[in-house]
DRENSETOR-877308 format. One line per 3 residues: number of its first residue (from 1); for each residue x, y, z of N, C-alpha, C. Coordinates in steps of 0.05 Angstrom, whole numbers. Layout:
% residues N
NUM> X Y Z X Y Z X Y Z  ... $
***
This chain:
% residues 221
1> 17 -24 0 0 0 0 19 25 1  11 44 -17 28 69 -18 10 94 -17  23 114 -6 11 141 -6 30 159 -22 $
4> 21 173 -43 37 191 -59 26 219 -54  40 234 -37 29 260 -29 48 284 -33  45 298 -53 25 295 -74 40 290 -100 $
7> 28 278 -120 41 274 -146 45 301 -160  62 302 -180 67 327 -194 42 339 -205  24 324 -214 -1 335 -226 -18 350 -205 $
10> -12 345 -179 -26 359 -158 -10 380 -143  13 387 -155 30 408 -143 55 396 -132  56 371 -128 82 358 -119 86 356 -89 $
13> 71 371 -72 76 370 -44 54 383 -28  52 376 -3 33 389 16 44 414 27  30 435 28 38 459 41 40 456 71 $
16> 62 466 83 66 464 112 52 488 126  38 505 112 20 525 123 33 544 142  58 552 136 72 573 152 92 587 133 $
19> 95 613 139 114 628 124 141 629 136  143 617 161 168 617 176 184 592 170  207 592 157 221 568 150 230 552 174 $
22> 238 566 196 248 551 219 224 536 232  201 549 233 177 535 244 171 510 227  171 514 200 167 491 182 187 469 187 $
25> 212 476 190 233 456 194 229 441 221  221 454 241 216 441 267 192 423 265  172 431 249 148 414 246 155 389 231 $
28> 172 390 211 180 367 196 197 348 214  215 360 229 233 344 246 216 329 267  194 342 278 177 329 297 163 305 285 $
31> 155 309 260 142 287 245 161 264 241  185 270 232 205 249 228 212 234 254  215 248 275 221 235 301 199 217 310 $
34> 175 224 303 152 208 314 143 186 296  147 189 270 134 170 251 152 153 233  177 161 231 194 147 212 222 143 223 $
37> 237 126 210 265 123 215 280 131 190  299 149 191 314 157 168 333 136 160  334 128 135 351 108 124 375 122 111 $
40> 398 121 125 421 135 113 420 165 119  440 179 110 442 208 114 424 223 94  409 243 104 393 260 84 410 275 66 $
43> 399 282 43 413 301 24 402 329 30  421 347 34 413 375 41 424 394 20  408 413 10 418 431 -9 405 459 -5 $
46> 419 481 -13 409 508 -12 406 517 -40  383 527 -47 377 535 -75 370 564 -76  382 578 -95 376 605 -100 367 608 -129 $
49> 341 617 -132 329 617 -157 333 644 -172  333 643 -198 337 668 -213 312 683 -215  314 710 -219 291 727 -224 280 741 -200 $
52> 295 742 -178 286 756 -155 299 784 -153  291 800 -132 303 826 -128 333 824 -125  349 839 -139 379 836 -139 391 839 -111 $
55> 380 858 -95 393 862 -69 388 839 -51  364 826 -51 360 802 -35 375 779 -45  375 775 -72 391 753 -83 420 755 -77 $
58> 432 779 -78 460 784 -71 465 775 -42  447 781 -24 450 775 4 451 745 8  434 730 -6 433 702 -4 459 689 -16 $
61> 467 701 -38 492 692 -52 516 696 -34  517 719 -19 539 722 -1 538 703 23  514 698 33 512 679 54 523 651 45 $
64> 515 643 21 523 616 12 554 615 8  564 637 -3 593 637 -7 609 637 19  598 650 39 611 651 65 609 627 82 $
67> 587 612 79 581 589 97 581 562 84  576 561 57 573 535 44 595 529 23  612 549 18 633 545 -1 623 549 -30 $
70> 638 536 -49 630 539 -77 605 525 -83  589 534 -104 564 521 -111 569 493 -122  550 477 -116 549 449 -127 543 449 -157 $
73> 525 467 -166 517 470 -194 505 496 -199  509 507 -224 495 531 -233 480 525 -257  455 532 -257 438 529 -281 425 555 -288 $
76> 411 556 -310 398 582 -318 377 589 -297  364 570 -286 342 575 -268 349 579 -239  371 566 -230 379 568 -203 408 559 -198 $
79> 418 567 -175 445 559 -166 440 542 -140  456 520 -138 452 502 -116 478 497 -101  477 497 -74 500 491 -57 493 466 -40 $
82> 513 450 -34 508 427 -17 511 438 12  493 428 30 492 437 58 499 414 76  519 419 93 526 399 113 507 402 137 $
85> 502 380 152 483 382 175 490 404 194  515 410 199 523 430 218 516 459 208  509 462 182 503 488 172 473 493 168 $
88> 457 473 178 427 477 174 418 502 189  426 505 214 417 528 229 425 554 216  449 556 205 457 580 192 440 585 166 $
91> 433 564 152 416 566 129 389 577 137  378 567 158 351 576 167 353 604 177  376 612 190 379 640 200 381 659 177 $
94> 391 649 154 393 667 130 366 676 120  345 661 126 319 669 118 306 689 136  318 694 159 304 709 180 297 738 172 $
97> 314 749 156 309 777 147 293 779 121  284 757 110 270 757 85 241 767 89  231 782 70 204 791 71 188 782 47 $
100> 165 795 42 148 787 20 160 792 -8  182 807 -8 196 812 -34 214 789 -42  219 770 -24 238 748 -29 225 727 -46 $
103> 216 734 -69 204 716 -88 216 721 -116  211 701 -133 220 703 -161 199 720 -177  204 725 -202 186 739 -219 159 724 -221 $
106> 160 698 -217 135 682 -218 122 678 -191  132 692 -171 120 690 -144 127 668 -127  147 652 -135 156 629 -120 178 637 -100 $
109> 183 622 -78 204 630 -59 231 634 -73  245 654 -66 270 661 -79 292 641 -72  293 634 -47 313 614 -37 299 593 -19 $
112> 312 570 -19 300 548 -3 322 529 6  317 516 28 333 495 38 317 469 33  329 449 20 315 425 12 327 402 28 $
115> 310 387 41 317 363 57 304 339 44  320 319 37 310 297 22 323 271 32  306 251 39 317 226 50 298 203 46 $
118> 311 179 44 295 154 46 288 149 75  264 139 79 256 134 107 240 108 108  235 99 132 218 75 135 198 82 157 $
121> 173 76 152 152 81 173 158 62 196  153 72 221 157 55 245 130 49 258  130 25 269 108 17 285 108 33 311 $
124> 87 49 317 89 66 342 90 49 368  82 24 367 82 8 391 110 -1 399  124 -11 379 151 -22 384 174 -4 375 $
127> 167 19 360 186 39 352 207 28 332  201 7 317 218 -4 296 203 -5 270  218 -6 248 204 -7 221 185 -32 219 $
130> 164 -28 205 144 -51 201 159 -75 188  154 -98 200 166 -122 189 155 -128 161  173 -136 143 164 -143 116 158 -120 98 $
133> 166 -96 105 160 -73 89 186 -59 81  197 -70 59 222 -57 49 223 -63 19  241 -50 5 243 -53 -24 251 -82 -32 $
136> 268 -95 -16 276 -122 -22 253 -141 -22  233 -137 -5 210 -156 -4 194 -154 -29  196 -134 -46 182 -132 -70 201 -132 -95 $
139> 224 -145 -91 242 -148 -115 253 -121 -125  254 -101 -108 262 -74 -116 248 -65 -141  223 -69 -142 206 -62 -164 204 -31 -167 $
142> 211 -20 -189 210 10 -193 181 18 -201  170 36 -186 143 45 -191 141 67 -211  164 80 -217 165 101 -236 193 104 -247 $
145> 197 126 -262 224 130 -273 240 149 -257  233 154 -231 246 172 -213 262 159 -191  264 132 -193 279 117 -174 264 108 -149 $
148> 239 112 -149 223 103 -126 217 73 -129  220 59 -106 217 30 -105 194 22 -88  179 3 -96 156 -7 -80 168 -19 -54 $
151> 155 -11 -33 164 -19 -6 181 0 8  192 19 -7 210 40 5 193 66 8  202 83 26 189 108 31 209 131 29 $
154> 199 154 23 217 178 21 202 203 30  219 222 38 208 248 47 225 270 34  211 290 23 226 313 12 213 339 23 $
157> 228 353 38 217 379 50 232 402 38  217 422 32 228 447 21 221 471 39  240 484 50 236 506 68 244 531 54 $
160> 225 547 46 230 570 29 225 597 43  234 618 29 233 646 40 204 654 46  185 645 29 157 653 34 137 630 36 $
163> 147 606 32 129 583 35 146 558 38  134 537 51 148 512 55 129 489 48  140 466 42 123 445 34 135 418 41 $
166> 120 397 40 129 369 46 118 350 26  135 336 12 127 314 -7 132 287 7  112 270 4 114 244 18 110 221 -2 $
169> 127 201 -1 122 176 -15 124 155 7  102 144 15 101 127 38 91 99 33  106 78 41 97 51 38 85 41 65 $
172> 60 33 63 45 24 87 40 -6 86  38 -19 110 31 -48 109 3 -51 100  0 -71 81 -26 -74 68 -42 -96 82 $
175> -44 -95 109 -58 -115 124 -73 -101 146  -79 -116 168 -94 -103 189 -79 -82 205  -54 -78 198 -38 -56 210 -43 -29 197 $
178> -55 -29 173 -56 -5 156 -70 18 169  -93 14 180 -109 36 192 -94 51 214  -83 35 233 -68 46 254 -42 61 244 $
181> -30 49 224 -6 62 213 -12 88 201  -34 89 185 -42 115 173 -50 135 193  -64 126 214 -72 145 235 -48 157 250 $
184> -28 140 254 -4 150 268 10 171 251  13 167 225 25 187 208 8 213 208  -18 210 205 -35 234 203 -33 250 229 $
187> -31 237 252 -31 251 277 -6 269 281  14 265 264 39 280 268 44 300 244  24 304 228 26 322 206 8 347 209 $
190> 16 370 199 0 395 202 -20 397 180  -25 378 164 -44 379 142 -58 352 139  -79 352 126 -94 327 121 -82 312 97 $
193> -77 285 101 -70 269 80 -91 269 59  -85 269 34 -105 268 13 -119 242 12  -146 243 7 -161 219 5 -159 205 -22 $
196> -145 219 -41 -146 210 -69 -119 196 -79  -100 195 -62 -73 186 -72 -63 161 -58  -81 143 -51 -74 118 -39 -77 96 -60 $
199> -57 77 -60 -57 55 -80 -51 28 -66  -65 8 -75 -57 -19 -68 -44 -32 -91  -22 -46 -86 -5 -59 -106 -9 -89 -104 $
202> -13 -101 -127 -17 -130 -129 3 -143 -147  13 -165 -140 34 -180 -157 21 -190 -183  35 -187 -204 25 -198 -230 33 -228 -233 $
205> 23 -241 -253 27 -270 -256 56 -277 -260  72 -258 -271 100 -264 -276 116 -265 -250  104 -255 -228 118 -256 -203 140 -235 -199 $
208> 143 -218 -219 165 -198 -219 155 -169 -221  130 -166 -228 119 -138 -231 94 -136 -213  86 -110 -211 63 -104 -194 45 -84 -208 $
211> 21 -85 -202 1 -66 -213 -14 -52 -191  -18 -25 -195 -32 -10 -174 -60 -3 -181  -77 -3 -161 -105 6 -164 -109 26 -141 $
214> -124 48 -148 -130 69 -128 -151 57 -108  -148 64 -83 -167 55 -63 -176 80 -47  -196 76 -31 -205 97 -12 -186 100 10 $
217> -183 124 22 -164 128 43 -171 110 67  -152 97 79 -157 81 104 -166 97 127  -163 124 125 -172 143 146 -201 150 143 $
220> -214 143 121 -242 149 117 -259 135 138  -280 148 146 -297 137 166 -312 112 155 $
***
């Protein structure tokens, strides 16, 4: 069973409903601490998008040069720096003086801290990952062309100058544990999980592939 929240067609992520990046970051960390186990080290990056007010963009560029070193990549649309865990606080502090002008010409946040990691849902009773729920149990079957594997979960949080969001790809146990697992995740999020993006996966006759069908949310009354 998977939850895709939200797919690109629906905007790609749930809004964290705050304009304060540090508040958004603390909200996500509380969710991670309560509901998942991070698998490996998260990937952290600082992004500065093109098209914003030059004075504000220059301030963010100066911050990155002073704290993060040389950029990881430069593209026409944005410049990206790798962020080490010890620099997260400094990156969040860099947003503190930003105001409503810290947006691109299209109205998107001018700068953002991106936190991306593979995770595993944990059973709230025993505080360990659900047994039998991992990519290996499903033959590392790829569900799309973006590297997502059936049985694996992932979290991508974006903390921006004027808005923050959380994208979830979660694998749930497809048995009598499902409802309690979904309720536990919901209880630690600041938004409602969508009722439209739940899927049940069934093995095909070849034993190597799976097919998904949409189902009603397990949280529905």
